[in-house]
Backbone as a printed PyTorch tensor [residue, N CA C, xyz], in Angstrom:
tensor([[[ -6.6260,  -0.0860,  -3.6160],
         [ -7.9720,  -0.4090,  -4.0320],
         [ -7.9260,  -1.6190,  -4.9580]],

        [[ -8.7000,  -2.6300,  -4.6570],
         [ -8.7170,  -3.8550,  -5.4500],
         [ -9.6040,  -3.6680,  -6.6790]],

        [[ -9.0610,  -4.0390,  -7.8260],
         [ -9.8180,  -3.9770,  -9.0720],
         [ -9.6840,  -5.2950,  -9.7970]],

        [[-10.7830,  -5.7480, -10.3740],
         [-10.7750,  -6.9560, -11.1870],
         [-11.5400,  -6.6420, -12.4560]],

        [[-10.8980,  -6.8740, -13.5820],
         [-11.5540,  -6.6520, -14.8700],
         [-12.0610,  -7.9830, -15.3980]],

        [[-13.2760,  -7.9830, -15.8980],
         [-13.8930,  -9.1800, -16.4270],
         [-13.2120,  -9.5470, -17.7390]],

        [[-12.6590, -10.7550, -17.8030],
         [-11.9720, -11.2060, -19.0060],
         [-12.9810, -11.8230, -19.9690]],

        [[-12.5930, -11.9260, -21.2390],
         [-13.5150, -12.4780, -22.2400],
         [-13.8440, -13.9250, -21.9190]],

        [[-15.1110, -14.2550, -21.9440],
         [-15.5520, -15.6140, -21.6920],
         [-15.5570, -16.0030, -20.2180]],

        [[-15.2380, -15.0770, -19.3340],
         [-15.1880, -15.3790, -17.8940],
         [-16.5600, -15.1380, -17.2770]],

        [[-16.9620, -16.0310, -16.4120],
         [-18.2600, -15.8570, -15.7620],
         [-18.1340, -14.8350, -14.6380]],

        [[-19.2570, -14.2820, -14.2640],
         [-19.2790, -13.2970, -13.1970],
         [-18.8730, -13.9160, -11.8670]],

        [[-19.2460, -15.1930, -11.6510],
         [-18.9080, -15.8770, -10.4050],
         [-17.3930, -16.0250, -10.2340]],

        [[-16.7060, -16.3820, -11.3180],
         [-15.2490, -16.5470, -11.2080],
         [-14.5680, -15.1930, -11.0060]],

        [[-15.0950, -14.1480, -11.6250],
         [-14.5370, -12.8110, -11.4200],
         [-14.7570, -12.3690,  -9.9730]],

        [[-15.9170, -12.6870,  -9.4250],
         [-16.2110, -12.3470,  -8.0380],
         [-15.2810, -13.0980,  -7.0940]],

        [[-14.9980, -14.3790,  -7.4170],
         [-14.0530, -15.1650,  -6.6170],
         [-12.6600, -14.5380,  -6.6490]],

        [[-12.2240, -14.1000,  -7.8490],
         [-10.9130, -13.4440,  -7.9550],
         [-10.8790, -12.1560,  -7.1470]],

        [[-11.9970, -11.3990,  -7.1820],
         [-12.0670, -10.1530,  -6.4280],
         [-11.9650, -10.4120,  -4.9270]],

        [[-12.7060, -11.3980,  -4.4340],
         [-12.6720, -11.7220,  -3.0030],
         [-11.2750, -12.1370,  -2.5790]],

        [[-10.6040, -12.9440,  -3.4030],
         [ -9.2470, -13.3920,  -3.0960],
         [ -8.2840, -12.2040,  -3.0530]],

        [[ -8.4510, -11.2850,  -3.9940],
         [ -7.5840, -10.1090,  -4.0450],
         [ -7.7920,  -9.2140,  -2.8200]],

        [[ -9.0480,  -9.0560,  -2.4020],
         [ -9.3580,  -8.2550,  -1.2230],
         [ -8.7210,  -8.8800,   0.0150]],

        [[ -8.7830, -10.2190,   0.1280],
         [ -8.1740, -10.8950,   1.2690],
         [ -6.6610, -10.7180,   1.2640]],

        [[ -6.0360, -10.8300,   0.1010],
         [ -4.5870, -10.7180,   0.0190],
         [ -4.1110,  -9.3170,   0.3930]],

        [[ -4.9010,  -8.3170,   0.0710],
         [ -4.5100,  -6.9370,   0.3560],
         [ -4.9300,  -6.4900,   1.7570]],

        [[ -5.5380,  -7.3530,   2.5350],
         [ -5.9830,  -7.0560,   3.9060],
         [ -6.8710,  -5.8180,   3.9880]],

        [[ -7.7070,  -5.6350,   3.0060],
         [ -8.5930,  -4.4680,   2.9730],
         [ -9.6360,  -4.5590,   4.0790]],

        [[-10.2180,  -5.7440,   4.2800],
         [-11.2700,  -5.9110,   5.2870],
         [-10.7030,  -5.6650,   6.6800]],

        [[ -9.5080,  -6.1890,   6.9410],
         [ -8.8790,  -6.0040,   8.2500],
         [ -8.6270,  -4.5190,   8.5150]],

        [[ -8.1890,  -3.7960,   7.4940],
         [ -7.9180,  -2.3620,   7.6330],
         [ -9.2090,  -1.5910,   7.8990]],

        [[-10.2750,  -1.9510,   7.2240],
         [-11.5650,  -1.2790,   7.4330],
         [-12.0600,  -1.5060,   8.8560]],

        [[-11.9470,  -2.7510,   9.3380],
         [-12.3950,  -3.0430,  10.6970],
         [-11.5620,  -2.2750,  11.7150]],

        [[-10.2600,  -2.1340,  11.4350],
         [ -9.3720,  -1.4410,  12.3660],
         [ -9.7210,   0.0430,  12.4490]],

        [[-10.1730,   0.6270,  11.3510],
         [-10.4860,   2.0580,  11.3260],
         [-11.9680,   2.3510,  11.5450]],

        [[-12.7750,   1.3190,  11.8360],
         [-14.2120,   1.5430,  11.9430],
         [-14.6020,   2.2770,  13.2250]],

        [[-13.7570,   2.2350,  14.2520],
         [-14.0660,   2.9550,  15.4810],
         [-12.7560,   3.4220,  16.1140]],

        [[-12.8670,   4.4420,  16.9440],
         [-11.6770,   5.0370,  17.5500],
         [-11.3330,   4.3200,  18.8500]],

        [[-10.0700,   3.9880,  19.0050],
         [ -9.5730,   3.4330,  20.2600],
         [ -8.6290,   4.4460,  20.8900]],

        [[ -8.8170,   4.6730,  22.1800],
         [ -7.8880,   5.5390,  22.8830],
         [ -6.5190,   4.8610,  22.8890]],

        [[ -5.4460,   5.6410,  22.9530],
         [ -4.1140,   5.0410,  22.9310],
         [ -3.8950,   3.9960,  24.0190]],

        [[ -4.4350,   4.2180,  25.2040],
         [ -4.2860,   3.2380,  26.2860],
         [ -5.0160,   1.9450,  25.9850]],

        [[ -6.2160,   2.0510,  25.4050],
         [ -6.9810,   0.8610,  25.0460],
         [ -6.2790,   0.0850,  23.9430]],

        [[ -5.7180,   0.8190,  22.9870],
         [ -4.9940,   0.1770,  21.8910],
         [ -3.7940,  -0.6000,  22.4290]],

        [[ -3.0960,   0.0010,  23.3870],
         [ -1.9270,  -0.6470,  23.9860],
         [ -2.3410,  -1.9020,  24.7500]],

        [[ -3.4490,  -1.8040,  25.5040],
         [ -3.9160,  -2.9670,  26.2690],
         [ -4.3220,  -4.1180,  25.3520]],

        [[ -5.0190,  -3.8210,  24.2620],
         [ -5.4160,  -4.8940,  23.3510],
         [ -4.2000,  -5.5030,  22.6580]],

        [[ -3.2260,  -4.6730,  22.3250],
         [ -2.0080,  -5.1680,  21.7010],
         [ -1.2480,  -6.0940,  22.6550]],

        [[ -1.1650,  -5.7070,  23.9270],
         [ -0.4990,  -6.5480,  24.9280],
         [ -1.2660,  -7.8460,  25.1480]],

        [[ -2.6010,  -7.7760,  25.1450],
         [ -3.4080,  -8.9770,  25.3310],
         [ -3.2010,  -9.9480,  24.1700]],

        [[ -3.1120,  -9.4320,  22.9560],
         [ -2.8600, -10.2960,  21.8040],
         [ -1.4790, -10.9270,  21.8880]],

        [[ -0.5020, -10.1740,  22.3790],
         [  0.8510, -10.7180,  22.5310],
         [  0.8590, -11.8440,  23.5620]],

        [[  0.1330, -11.6430,  24.6760],
         [  0.0420, -12.7020,  25.6860],
         [ -0.6190, -13.9480,  25.1090]],

        [[ -1.6610, -13.7470,  24.3110],
         [ -2.3740, -14.8640,  23.7100],
         [ -1.4580, -15.6400,  22.7590]],

        [[ -0.6830, -14.9180,  21.9410],
         [  0.2520, -15.5730,  21.0270],
         [  1.2900, -16.3700,  21.7920]],

        [[  1.8280, -15.7740,  22.8710],
         [  2.8430, -16.4630,  23.6750],
         [  2.2730, -17.7020,  24.3470]],

        [[  1.0380, -17.6130,  24.7980],
         [  0.3900, -18.7580,  25.4430],
         [  0.2170, -19.8990,  24.4450]],

        [[ -0.1360, -19.5680,  23.2120],
         [ -0.2970, -20.5930,  22.1810],
         [  1.0470, -21.2170,  21.8140]],

        [[  2.0910, -20.4110,  21.8050],
         [  3.4100, -20.8670,  21.3800],
         [  4.0860, -21.7430,  22.4400]],

        [[  3.8400, -21.4660,  23.7030],
         [  4.5300, -22.1390,  24.8030],
         [  4.3970, -23.6640,  24.7920]],

        [[  3.2000, -24.2530,  24.6700],
         [  3.1130, -25.7260,  24.7130],
         [  3.8590, -26.4100,  23.5720]],

        [[  3.9450, -25.8020,  22.4170],
         [  4.6540, -26.4010,  21.3010],
         [  6.1450, -26.5460,  21.6120]],

        [[  6.7140, -25.5660,  22.2870],
         [  8.1320, -25.6100,  22.6090],
         [  8.4360, -26.7290,  23.6110]],

        [[  7.5020, -26.9960,  24.5160],
         [  7.7050, -28.0360,  25.5360],
         [  7.6740, -29.4180,  24.8770]],

        [[  6.7430, -29.6450,  23.9170],
         [  6.6070, -30.9370,  23.2690],
         [  7.8110, -31.2780,  22.4020]],

        [[  8.3910, -30.2870,  21.7510],
         [  9.4810, -30.5390,  20.8080],
         [ 10.7500, -30.9730,  21.4580]]])
């Protein structure tokens, strides 16, 4: 759980910026989105394989150019 304590003389905007940065670093939003709905094991596997194919497709042209 991300916590940010307001320091003396600190504005609310800067504290909010620190909070947002901390939430991003801890991948809280990504975890919430992942648990927001149920995926059947087969669907989860298919999406995982599709992401792997996408990563490989992106990586392939770079190797050819180098």
